[in-house]
C-alpha positions in Angstrom: 0.6 22.2 15.7 -2.0 21.4 13.0 -2.8 17.9 11.9 -2.6 17.0 8.2 -5.7 15.9 6.3 -5.5 12.2 5.4 -7.4 10.4 2.6 -8.7 6.9 2.8 -7.0 4.5 0.5 -10.2 2.5 0.0 -12.8 5.2 -0.7 -10.5 8.2 -1.5 -12.6 10.4 0.9 -10.9 12.7 3.5 -10.6 11.3 7.0 -12.0 14.2 9.1 -11.9 12.4 12.5 -8.3 11.7 13.7 -9.7 8.8 15.9 -11.1 7.1 12.7 -7.7 7.2 10.9 -5.7 4.0 10.7 -2.1 4.1 9.4 -1.6 1.2 7.0 2.0 1.8 5.9 4.4 3.8 3.8 4.4 3.6 0.0 7.7 4.3 -1.7 8.0 6.6 -4.7 10.4 6.6 -7.6 11.3 10.3 -7.5 10.8 11.3 -3.9 10.3 10.2 -0.3 6.9 8.5 -0.9 3.8 8.9 1.3 1.9 7.4 4.2 -1.1 5.3 3.5 -4.2 5.8 5.6 -7.7 4.4 5.8 -10.9 4.8 7.7 -11.2 2.3 10.6 -14.1 0.6 8.8 -12.1 0.3 5.5 -8.8 -0.8 6.9 -9.5 -4.5 6.3 -10.8 -3.8 2.8 -7.6 -2.2 1.4 -5.9 -4.5 -1.0 -2.1 -4.6 -1.5 -0.7 -2.7 -4.5 -1.0 -5.1 -7.4 2.1 -3.9 -9.3 4.8 -5.2 -6.8 2.8 -8.4 -6.5 2.9 -8.9 -10.3 6.7 -8.1 -10.4 7.4 -10.6 -7.6 5.3 -13.3 -9.3 7.3 -12.8 -12.6 10.6 -13.0 -10.7 9.6 -16.2 -8.9 8.3 -17.8 -12.1 11.5 -16.9 -13.9 13.6 -18.4 -11.2 11.5 -21.6 -11.0 11.7 -22.1 -14.8 15.4 -21.3 -15.1 16.8 -23.0 -12.0 18.8 -26.1 -13.0 17.6 -29.4 -11.5 19.9 -30.8 -8.9 
């Protein structure tokens, strides 16, 4: 069985040593199954969350806060 080549989410370089690869999670895709997110061990703490879902969540929370009737 061959191992797949993973790319670091932080530096976009291939991770050649399997012991250096850190699995960060799974990113969904609109038109398919998505993909796994990997990083070098040294870069795992440097990877930021995807800003798009954070912006969407912030907009939803602001909308709810501004449009919720006072009790």
